[in-house]
N, C-alpha and C positions, 0 to 999 in steps of 0.2 A: 171440343179436347184443348185448341188454344185459348179458348175462354178460360178453361179451368186452370191450365199452366198460366197464364197471365193473372189469374185472381190469386194465385198461390203465390206468386211471385210478390204481388203487391202486400199480401197479408204478411210475408216474411220481413219485408223492409220496414213494415210498420211495426213489427213486434221488434226488429234491431233498434227502431228509432227509440221504442219506449225503453227499450234493456238500458240503452245509453245515452239519455238525453241530458241537453248540456246547455248552459248559457254563459252567458258574458253580461255584465252590468257596467255602465260608465257612472261614476260618481264624483263629488268633489264638494270641497267648500270655499267660498270666498270671502276674506275679512278681510276689513280695512277702517281703519279710524285715525284720530287726529290726536296726535298725544302731547301733553306738556311736563316737562320735567325743570327742577330748580337746582341751582348749584352744581351745574355740571362743570367738571375739572377740566380746563384747558390751559394751553401754555401762558394766557394773557388773564387767568384767573377763573373764578368761578361766575357761570352764566346761565340764563334762562335759554330754554329751547322748545322749539314748538317743531313738530315734524309729523309728515304721513307715515304710518305703519301699516305693515302689512301682516295676519295672522295673529291677533291678539288676544281673543278669545279661543280659537281654534286655529292651527296652521292651515294656511290658505293651499288647497292640495287639488290635483284629480286623479282618478284612480281606474282601474279595470280590475273586476272580482269575477274570477269564473268559477263554475261545477261544472263536473260530470259525473252522473249517475254509471258506476261501472257494475252494478247490481251486487246482490247479496248485503246489503247496507253500507259497502264501500263507495266513497267517491274520491275523485282527483279534483284538486284546488289548487287556484293560483292566485295572488295577488302583486299588482304593478302599481306603486303609488307614488306620484310624485310632488313633491312641494314649489312652490312657488311664491314671487314674491310680488303682488299687486301693484305696491308705489312703482314698483320699475322695470315688471314684466321679466325678472330675471329667474332662474332656476334657484332652489333653496338646497339647504345640507350641502353647502360647498358645491353648488353649481353642478350635481349629480342629476342625471334623468328621472331615476326613481329612487331618491334618497331617502323617502321616509320607509317605504316596504317594497321588497324583491323577494317574492318565493314561490316555492311550488311545495307542492305535498298530497298527502292520502289522508282519508277522516272515515271513521267509522264510530259505531257506538262504543267505542273504547277510548278514543280520543282522536286527536289531531297530531300529525308527525308534519312539520316544514323543513325546509332546507332555503337559506339565502339571507340577505340581510332581513332583519327584524326588530321588535322592541323588546328590551330585556326583561326581565321577570320583575326587576325594579319599577319600569315604565308600567306596567301591567298592573304592579300595587298602587302605584301614585295616582292611576285614571281612578281605584275604587277608593281610595282613602285619604286623598287631597282633599280638603274641601273646595279648592277651587279647580278642582279636576285637571290640574296642571296645565292651566291658561299658559300659553307664552307670556303675556303679560295680564296679569302679575300672579306669582302663584309659586308654591313649593321650590319650583325648579330655578328661583335666583337664588336661593341661600345653598340647594343641594342637586347640584343641576344632574346628579346622577339619575333622578326620577324621570329623566328623557332621553336616556341614552339609549341607542341602538347598536346593534352588532353585526358586524358583516361576517361572511362566513360561517353561518350560524346555523347548527340543526336545534330544533324544538318541538316540546311536546306539551300540549296540554289536554287536560282532560274534564270533564263535570259528571259527578255522580251525586244525584239529589242537589243538596246544599252546599255539598264540598266542591272546591275546585283547585285543582293541582296542576303544576305546570314547572317544566326544566328546561335549561336549554345550556349548552355549550357551543361556543364560537372558538374556531382555532386561532383567530386572529381577529381582534375586534373592531379595528379601524384601518386596515393596512394588508399587506399580502404576506401568506405563510414564509417563513424562513426556514430553511433545510438547516438541519442540526440542532434548531433549537424551538421544540415544539411549544414551550411556556411565552415565546415572544408573541404578545397580545393578547395571551389566551385570555378566555373570562367565560364564568359559567355563574348560575343562579338556580335556585330553586323558590316557588311561591305556593302557600296554600292557603287559602280563605274558604272560610265558611259561613253563610247565611239563613238565618232561621225565624221568620218572621221578622221582627223589626230591629231586632239586631244581626251584626255581622263582625266577624274578627279576622284578622288576616296578618301572615308572618310572611316575611321573603329574607333572602340572603344572596348576597352577590362578591366575587371575587375578580379581580381583573389585575392582570400583569401590565407594565408598560409596552406600549406598541413601539418599535424603530425599525428602521430599514435595514439594518443590520442585526446581528446576533449580540443581545446586550449580556453584560458579564455580573450586573449588580441585582438583577431579578426583582426591580421594583415593583412592589404590587400594593392594592389595597383592599380591604375586606369591609365589607359593610352588612349591617342586621336590622332588619326594622320591624315594628310590631305597631297595629292600630285597630281601632274599632270604630262602629258607627251605632246610632242609634235612634229612631224614627219614631215621632208620635204626633199625630196629627200631620200638620202640613209642615213641621221642622223636623231636621235632622242634625244632630248631633255627630262631631266628629273629634277624636284624641287620637295622639299617634308618637312613636319614638324613632329615633334611628341613632345607630352607634357607627363610627367609622374610625380606621385605625390605618395608618400608613407606616410598611415596612421598607425596609431596604434602602433607605435614603430619599424614598419616594415622598410628594408632598399633596395635601389636600385641596381642593379648590379655597381660595380664602385665606390659604396658609403658605404661599409658595415661598417664604423666606425661612419656615420653619420645617425642617425634615422628621419624618417617623412621629408625628403627633397624632390625637386622638381628637375624636369632635363628637358631641353630643348633641342632638336636636331634637326638639321636641315641639308640638304644634296642638293647639285645638282650633274648632271653628262651627261655624252653624250656618246652615242652610233653611231658608222658610218661604215656602210658595205662599206668597202672599194672595195673591188671585190666581186664575187658571194661566193668565198671561203673565204675570208679574212675579218674578223670583228673585230674592235677595239671599246674598252670602258674606260671610266675613270670617276671617281666620288670623290667627296670631302664630308667629313662628320665631323659635329662639335657638339660636345655637352658640354652645362653649367650647371654644377650639383651646385644648390644653395646652399650655407653654406656649401659644401663639401671640397672646394679649389682642384676641378679636372674637368678641362676643356680640355679634346683631342681633337685633331684634327687626323683625319685619310684621307690618300690619296691612291688611287687605280686606277691601270693600267693592262688591260689586252688584248693581241690579241692571236686569236683562228682561226686556218685555217684546213678547212674541207677538209680530204682526201679523203671522200665519205660522203653520207648522213649518215652514222653509225658510222664512224670512224673520229676523230679531234685531232688536236697538238693544245697545249695553252701553254702561258706564261704569268705570272701574278705576280706583284710586288706591294708592299704596304709600306709606312712609316708612321712611329705614332709619332705624335709631341704631348707630355704630358706637359701640361700647366696646373701650380698649384701644390703645396706641396705634395699634397695627389694623383696626378694623377698617375696611375698605369694598363693604357691599353698597352696589348701587341697585338702583329700581332694576336695573334687567341683569344683574348677576355681578360676583364679585369682579374687582376691577383686573386680575391676573387671567382670568377668563374671558374677557371681552376683547374682542377682535377689532370691533368698529361700533358705534353708540355711545351712549353716555356714560360717564364714570363719574366716580365722586372723590372729594377731595378725601384722604385716610383720614380717620376719626370724624368725618363730616356725618352730617344727617342730610337727608333728601327725600324731597315728595315728587310723587309723578301722578298723573291722571289721564286717562284717556275714554272718549267716546268714539263709537263707531256703530257699523252695519255688518251682518254676517247674514250671509245666503249660502243655503244647501241645497245640491242637486243631485 
């Protein structure tokens, strides 16, 4: 009798374990390289720079990803992802512990709902339709940093139905704390829809963000952005083309147009990816942005070669050239001067070259 009771207890425990199976995965990327840039603007003139840089093709990171089977097709999930700088060992994203992602949620056949700090829908769009896959150096994020934005205090839904993927998010404050009495302070929301069928894919996204301030703001500064792009794959090649429109309201300024309020911007890009051999891939892209009334119309050209030593380790070489057209154009290889807190900048109206070689390991 005792043996029967013991066997029944073991069976019950086993059934419970099968019902609520869970797993936690440790993962990460370590990426570092040596960068050369010319014509860096300093107080003593324009100078060349050699620097060891972290997170060039992929941001260096480590993370924990967890999933628990709750039964009936429902799962509990979480992601905690921390960015870091290989060159000096510091934390990234403003010294945050989990600055890349920190969210928890539920998932079933109808989609995933998550709460916390997470990528905006523009970020998700850039991963799909930027020819350089929004690499830290060099990609669309230099001329349009919103393609790498994350939002704090956000709730997000993502669902995939056949070839259609839809996503939407709402942030109660995109980079600060919520403010009592003004729910628009720092508010951001966006939508994404993409469709893939065979070699073809097309997508569109929208984003609207209000200025984030410590106190209640009175001018309700906001920026609206909309983007559309497509890809077409044939053989070992893949073509990219896209467009993004942005407009600032209520005395807000767009990146790269700090001296001009309420301006609009048109950004277009084309690119090509080519798998030359199973180990060697090549990619190139061109980006052009026209900022109305700001006298800033920069071009950016990027080429990258990546060689896989294994499934986890690869070598890469990437180069970019910035052509600043317009008296107020100040796009450097790492972004607009008015957005850079540290690192190379460029003389307003000047051109700049940058190149980097490095190694990346994924675990």
